[in-house]
N, C-alpha and C positions, 0 to 999 in steps of 0.2 A: 755606344750610347752614353751621353753626358748625364753626370749626377746632377740632381736638382739641389743647388746650393741652399735653398731655403728649407730643405728637409734634412732631419738628422735622425740618428738612432740613439737608443739608450740601453745601457746594460747595467743590471743590478745583481750582485751576488752577496748573499747573506750566508757567511762562512761560520759554521757552528761546531760544537761537539756533537757526537753521535746522536742523530734523531731516531727515535723509535721507528721501525719500518712501517708499521701500520699508520703513522702520521705524515709521512713524506709527501704523498700525493694530496691528502687533505689540505696541508699548509700551502702547497703549491697552488692549489685551486683558489684558496683564499686570497693569496697574494695577487694572483692574476686578476680576480674579481674587483679587489680594491683599487687597482690601477685602471681597469677598464671603466669602472663606475665614475671615478674622478675625472678621467679623460673626457668621457661622454658628457658628463654634467657641466663641464667647463668648456665644452665645445672646442677642444684640442684635437685636431685631426691626426690620425695615424693609419698606417696601412696593415699592420700586422702586430700581434702579441704572441710570443712563444715562451712557454714556461719549462723549466727543467727542474728536476729534484733528485738528489742522491742523499745518503744518509748524513753527508757532511756539508751540503750546501743547498740553497734555494736559489735558482737563477731565473731572471726574467729579462727577455730581450724584447724591445719594441722598436719597430722599423717604420720609416716614413713619417716621422714626427715633424709637424710644423715647428719652427724655431719660436714662433710667438703666436699667442691666441689673437684671433681677429678683434679689432676694435668694434665696440658696440655702441649703439645710439639707444637710449630709452627715454621715455617721458615719465616723469615722477611728479607726484602730487603730495604737497606738504601739509602743514596745519593751516587752520582758518586764517584769513588776513587780519581779522579783528583782534586776534591775540598775538599776532606775529609782527605787526607794523602799526605804530601809533599814528596819530593825526599829523604829526610833523614829518612823517615818512622815515622815522627812525626804527631800526630792527630791534624787537623785543627778544626776551629770551628764547621762546619757542622757535622764532624766525632765525636767530642766530644759530641755534642747535641744528636746524635744517640745513643751513649753509654749510656748517662744519662737517656734519655727518656724511654729505654727499659731495664735498670739496667743491663747493659752488661760490661764485662771486655774486654781490648784490645785484649787478646788471644783468646776471643770467636769469633773474626771477621774472616770471610773468604771472599776473593774476587772472585766474579762470573763475567762471561761475558754474556751480553744479548744485542742483536741487535748491535754488534760491539763495545760496551762501557763496561767498568768495574765498578762494583758497590760494596759497602760493604753489606755483609749479615751475618746472624747468625741464628743458631738453638736455639731458645729461649725456656727455661723451665720455665713455669708459674705455681707456686704452687697454689693449690686451696685454696681459701678463706674459713675461718672458717664460718660455717652456722650461728652460733650465731651473729658474726660481720655483716654478710649480712642481717640478720633479723632486726638488730638495724637500719641499713640505709634504709631498705624497710619501716619499721614502721614509721620512722621519715618523709620520703618522702610522704608516703600515706596520712598523715594528710594534707599535703599541696596539694596533688592531688585530694582528694575528693571534687568535685565542685558541687555547685548548685547556681542558680540564687539568692537564698535567703541567701547565706552566710553572715556571719557578724563578727565583731571583738568585743572583750571584754577585759576589764581590761587594763593592759600594754602589752598584747600580740600582736604581729604583725601577728599571725596566723589567717586566716579566716576559719570558719567553720559554718555549718548550725545552731548550737546552741552552747553556750559556753560548752567547755569540762571540766569536773570536775575531772577526773582522767584518766590516761592511765595505764593500767596493762597489762604486758606481761610476759610470762613464757616460758622458753626453757628447756624441760626436767623438772627437778625440781628446776631450778635456775631462780629467779627473774631477769629480764633484766632492767637495769637501763637506762633510755633514757634522753637526753638532748634536750628538745624542749622548746624553749624560752616561758616562762610564762605559761606553762601548767603543772599541778600537776602529778607526776609520783610516786605513792606509792604502796608498797606491800599490798594492801588491796581491798577487794571486798565488794560491797554493794548489799543487797537484795532489796525486795520490800519496797517502801518509807514508808509505814505504818506498816511494820513488822520488818525491820532491817535497822535502820538508823546509827548504830554504825559501821557497817562493820567488816570484819574479814580478817585474813591472810589465805592463802591457799598455798600449794606447789605441787599440780598436777591438772591435767585436771579433773580427776575423782572427786577429792574434789570440784572443781568448780562447776561441773554439779550437784553433790549432794547438795551443799549449795544453789544453784539457786532453786532447786526443793523444798528444805526445807524452803527457805525464800520466797515462793510463786511468784517466777518469772518462767513463761513458756516461755523459749527461743524461742522455735520453732513456727514460724508463722503458719505453717499448723496445729500444734497441737492446737494453740489458736482458729483458725477457727472451728476445729472439736469440741472443747469443747463448743463453742457458738452455733453451730448447734444442738448438742445433748441437751443443756439446753433448746434451743427454742422449740425443740420437746417435751420436758418433760412438758413445760408450756402450749403448744398447747393441749396436751392430757388432762391436768388436767383442763384447762379452756374452753376446747371444741370450740375453734376458730381456724383460719387458717392464717398462715403466710407465704407470698411469700418471699423466700430466694433470694434477689438480690445479685449476686456474687460480683458486684462492691462494693456495700455498705457493704457486709461482709468483703471483703479484707480491707476496710478503718477501720471499727470498730476493727477488729483483731489487728490493729496497734495503737489503741488508748490506750491500757492498757497492763500491763505485766501479769495480773491475771484476766481474764474476769469473770464477775458475771452478769448473764442475769436477768433482772427484767421486770415487766410489769407495766404500769400505765394506767390511764383513763382520757378522757377529757369530756366535756359537750356534750351531744347528740345533742344540738342545733346547734353545728358546723357542724353536718352531712347534714344540709340544704344547704350549700354551695357546689359547685361541688367537687367531690371526688378527682379530680386531684390536686385541691388546698391544701386539707388536706395532701395528699400524698407527694406533693412537700414540704410543711412546714416540715413534718415529716422526709423525706429522705434526702432532700437537704440541710436543714438548721439545723436540730437537729440530723441527723444521727440516726434516730429511724427506726425501721421496722414497717410498718403499719400492722394492724390486720383486717382480713376479717371474715365475717360471713359464707362464703361458699368456697368450694374447688376450685372454678373457680376464686377466687379473684375479684368478681364483686361487691359484696356488703360490703361496708367499715363499720367496727365496731368502736366504740368510745373507743378503747383500743390501746395501742401501746407497742412495745417491745423495751428495750434500753439495752445498755451494760454499766454497771457501772465499774469504774476503780478499785474498791476494794471490798472486802467482809468484811473488818474490820470496816466499818462504818455502822451504823444502817440502814438496808435496807429501813425501813419505812420513814426515814428521807430523803434518796436519792431519793425515789419515789415521795415524796411529793414536793421536790424541782424541779424535772423534770415536774411534773404535772403543777406546777406554770409557768414554762417557756413556756410550749406548749400552756397553756391557753392564755398567752399574745400573742404569735405569731399567733395563730388561730383567736384571737380577732381582730388583725390588719388586717389579711386577709379577714376576714368577713367584716369589715369596708369598705376596698378597693373594694371589690366585689359589695357591696350595692351601694356605691357612683358611681362607673363605670356604673352600670345598670341605675342609675337615668339619667346620661349624655347620654348614649346610643352611639352605635358604629358609627352611621352616623354623630353625633357631634364630636366625638373623631377624625374623619377623618381630620377635619379642622386644627388640630394641627400639621399634618404631614409635612405641608410646612415650619415648624420651627424647625423640628428635622433633623439634618444632617445625612445622611447615611454614607458617607466617605468623608471627606474634599477633594474637588476637583472634585467630580461627583455629586454634588447636594444634595438635601433633599430626604426624603422618599416619598414625593409627586412625585418628579422626577423619583425615582425608579419605583413607581407605574405605571407611564405613560410608562416607557420603558417596564416593564412587559407586559402591554397591547400590546404594538407594537410587542414585541417578540412572544407573543401568536397568534396574528393574522398572523404572518409570518409563524408560525408552522402549523396553520390551513390551510393556503394556500399550504405549502409543503405537508401535509397529505391529501389534497383535501377533508377537512371536512367542512361541512356547519354550520356556527355559529348559525344559527336559529333553527337547529334541536338538539342542545345540551341543550336546555331547561333552559338556564341560560343567563342573561344579562352579557356579558363578560366585558363590560366596567364598570357595577356597581361592579361586582366581583373584578376586579383589583383594583378599587378605594378603596375598603374596606379591601383588603387582609392585609395591614399593620396597620390598624387603632388601633389595640390594644396595639401597641408599645407606643401610647401616654396615655395609661390607668395607673392609679396608681397600679394596680395589677401587671402588667407586668414590670413596673419600679422597683417594689420590687422583683418580681420573674420572671426574663427574660426567665427562661426555659418554662414558661407557654405561650409564644407567640403563636398564632395560636389557641391553646386550648381556651384561654379566648375570642378570637374573635368569635369562635363557639357558646360559651355559650351566649355571649352578643347579637347575631344576629339570633339564631335559631328559635325564635317565629316569626320573620319576613319572613325569607326565608331559609328553611332547606338545600336546595341544595347549596346555597352560603355559608351558615355556615359550612357545610361539607368541601367545598373547601378551605375555610379559614383555617380550622385545617389541612387538608391534604397537602396543598401546601408546608409545611415544611418537608413532608416525602419524601425520607427516611432520618432519622437523623443519621443513622449508616449503616454498611455494611450489617447487617443482619436484619435491621428494615423493617417493612412493606412498601409497596409501596402505593401511592394514588390509591383509589378504582375505580375512573371513568376516562375516557379519557381527559376530560377538566382539572381535578385536576392534571392529569399527565402533560399535556401541560403547565399549568401555574406553576407547579413545576419546569419543565426544564427552563421555561422562567426566573423564579426568580433566580435559581441557576447559569444559564449562565450569567446573568447580574452581579452577584457577581464576577464571574471569570473574565469577560470582564472588569469590573471597576478596579479590583486590578491590572491586568496586564497593563491596561491604565496608571495607577499611578506608575507602577513600583514596587508594592507590591507583589513581587514573594515569594512563599514559599521557605525556605532554610533549608536544613536539617530536624531537628525535629521541627523547628518553622513554624507554619502555623496558625497564629492568626485568619484569616478569614475563616478557614476550607475549603480551595479550593480543597484539595484532596478528603475530604469527599463529598463536592458538586459535584465534577466531577464524582466520583463513582456513586453517586445518579442519575446524568443525564444518565450515560452509562446503569445503571440498568433499568431505566424507558424507555429508547429508546429500549432496547432489549425487554422489556415486551410489548410494543406497538405493536410489529411485524409489523411495518411499515418502509419503506425506508426513513430515515431521515439522511442527511449529517450533522453530528455534527459540522464540521469545517465550513459549510455554515452558520449555525445558530450562530456559534460563532463570525464569521466575521460580520454578520448582527448586532449582540448585541454590538460589538465593535464600530461600526458605530453610533449606537443610544447613546452610552455612550459618544462618541466624541462631540455630540450635547450639551450634559449637561456640558461637560468640557470647557476648554479655548483653546485647541489645538488639532491637530491630534495626534494620538498615534505614538510613535516612531517605526520605522520599526523593531528595535531590539526587543522591548517589544511584538509586534505583533507575531513576529517569535517564541519567548519564550512561548506565550500563545499557539500556535499551537503545539509546540513540548511538552509542558506540558500535553495537551490533548492526543497526540499520546502515551506518556509514561504511561498515566493512562489506556488507552485501552490495551496497551501491557501487563501491570501488571495484568489487570483484566482477559485477556484470558489465561495467564500462571496460574492464580490461578484456572482457570476453568480446568486445566490439559492439556492444548495443548503444544505441543513441541514448544520450543523457535524458532526454524528454521521456523516452519509454521507460528507463530506469526509475525516474522519479515518479512516474504514474504508478508504479508497483511498489515502491518504497515509501513514498510520501502519501500513505494511504492508511488511515485509521481502520479501515475495514479489511485490510489485507493481512492475513497470517503470514508470518515469515517462514514459509515452507519452500525450500529451495526448488523441489521438483516442480511444484506448481508455478513458482515465479518464473522459472526458466521456460517452461512450456508456454506460459503467456507472453514472455518476452519474444520468443521466436514467432508467435502467431501475430503479435502487434508489429514486429518487424516486416512480416510478409505483407501486411496491409498498409504499411507506412506510406503516407503520401496519396492513397486511393481516396476518390471523392466520397464514398460511402463512409469511411472512417472520419474524414474531415467533418462531415455533416454531424456525426455523433459527438465530436469534440465540441463543436459550437453549441449544440443543443444542450449538452452536458454542462457546460459553463453556465448557460442560463438557468438550468434546472438547479444547479448547485447554489446559484446566487439567490434565487427566490426562496430556497428552503433553508438558508444558512442559520436562521435564528429559530428553527423549528426542529423538534426531535420526536414529536408525537407521530403515530402511524395508524391510529384508529380511523377507519373509513366507514361512514354511514351510507350504505348503498341507496337507501331512500332518497338521499340529497342529491343523487347523480341525476340531474334533470335535463341534460342534452345529449345528443349522440356522440359528440366528441369526448365528453366525460366517460360515458359508458364504454366507448370504444377503447379509451386508455386504461380503464379499469379491466377490461377483458384482456388487453395486452399484458397487464401487470400479472394477471392470474396465469397466463402462459408462460411468462418469465419465471414465476415462482415454481411452476411445475417443471419447467426445463433446468432451473438452476438448482443445484444440490452440490454438497461438498464432492461427492463421487463423479457427477457429471463435469464439474469444473476441473477435476483432476484427470478423469479419463480422456476428455476430448474438449479442451478449452476453445479449439477453433469453433466448434459447433455452438458453444455459448457466446462467443463474439458474434457469430452470424445472427443469433437471436437478437442481440443488441442492436445490430446494424438494421435489422427488420423494424425495430421499435421506433428508429429515428423519425421516420414520416409521420407516425401516429402522434408523437410528441410534438412534432412541428405544427401539425394541424390544430392540435390542442392549443398551443400558444397562440397561434393566428386567429382562433376563433372563440376562445373562452377568456373572459375577464377573471383572472385568478382573485384579484382584490375586490371581491364583490361587496356591495354595501351591506348585504346580509352577513353578519359575523359568523354565523354558523356554516354558511355555504363557503365562504372564504376559508374558514379553517378546515373544512372537509377537502377542499380542492388542494390546499397546502399539504395536507397530510397524504393525499393520494400522490402527489409529486414527491413528497419525502420518501414514500415506499419505493418509487421508481428510482430515485437517487440512490437509496441504500443497496438496491439489488444490483444496479449497474456498477456501483463502486466496489461490490464484491469481486468484480473482474479487475477493474483498474480505475485509478483516479484520472479520467479523461481530460480534466482541466489542466494537467501537467504536460500533456503531449503538444 
């Protein structure tokens, strides 16, 4: 098959000092996006874009590139003729500027008439730009556009990048492209793995580049590096007869720590297994980026070995293993010391330090937060109609101890262990409280387990809602991708627990209660704007949660965009399932249409007083009787126990409302009659809205 001479390929490699592992993929995605957007917006055709990333290089390969952008024709309109050309036919300043700006000649100009005025115009031929020149511009700009909060400057360059750039190599077809980027090296040379090829080599094709990378021990493909790591771990597992739990997040990280992964295993002293396994795992995974090893396939019994990824196979493996064993021994020794010292002090004594640890500046200490969690929990118990005495735990003692491990040496060094350490420090005194101390942090993520008992669930909601209330009180709202206090994660945790409790909890009610308690710790009342933002934030999280569950956007909006709807997850979900069942059915469509009319005619009215003596025709009387039936059928308990029955009552009402609108003039000449009819309809709208805002469906 012959190659198309009009098509070329492009290779770009940004060769750098070590890029942090967590940023490699992110920067690669940014680079690909910049080129795609520029190619698409400039109508330059291509067949494929492939990106690669390692700790030392970001690579982009574009195939099937047209050598030149297609020529374009466009019709352009300029300034009015009267200010552009004088009576002698001479071009004035605006006319000359139009010619110069668009590279036109005087005889290219045509006069057109538009809205009674005459304007300069022309058919402009725009020659397509050379793809090579275009790529030079995009490459130069892409270096400046690749952004990260950790960007830095180096040497005399005024360019900012995540790490110093050692060389930029770009190839169009077989031609090396020279770039002019202030202070950045741009040579026709490619480097391989740092321990294999430090001299570099010249190449003149993408094929050569890929072959050289492979030969010089650089695995460009992130997915391939992951696969190599997993396969090597499996071989070691089989040989050593232990088990390794592959943590996907950790795997992603270590795959970007090296260009040529070499999986090795090491050991630590078995005495360290006497401390809680979560501590050992946290040290290995969180601090050393090691994979813990287990004795069983259920990953419950920790072994005294570990798996790690070396950056090279060119250094003696035993030397590398010995070095890593020394590091892990020191880290575990520190952890063991912290654990033993904290146990000597005891959780009850650690509590005393909470009054000197600030939660968030402006809303008090962790002691204040613990007090607010207790009040929130009591409020929830009241809402849920649960008896504190029957929960088999002293709620006050429990809330007092919840945050105590934050003042421990262990949690100070390993913050990710908060809750877990509290459990270990208190389990010999009270297993129930110890369990709640651990579980009140759950869920930590969207798919994480929920607390296992009702009191732990209630305390978890209380803690999380206090974080949200505190942040919105202070105006610390999440923006874009920035959410330092994890408000989105915490709100989803609240929603998931509320759903799991299968009880009627108005989340906005408990949010408002929590805000009021935060105000007592602060110095002023919350700004109304911040309070509204907090409620809207919660509504948005509920909306997203329901959409992720597969509900139609219109159904979700009917339940969330509704001032009459309490934010009770049990009720909302039950109604969502019922509406989904009737979605598209004729009777529901009829209610939707009639409700829109009902809402429109009552939009300016809030009064609901009805004078029965003014109901003077059978259609009014019939609708009034229908209203009384609905009022009787609709109650908080009936809406909660059987929402489908309530929806059926609404569906039955539709014909009666339709007959009313067809036969009754609402805007009667008699003001009293008109007002009475609008009040009757307002009552109907209010009670139907208690189920859903049908105008959103």
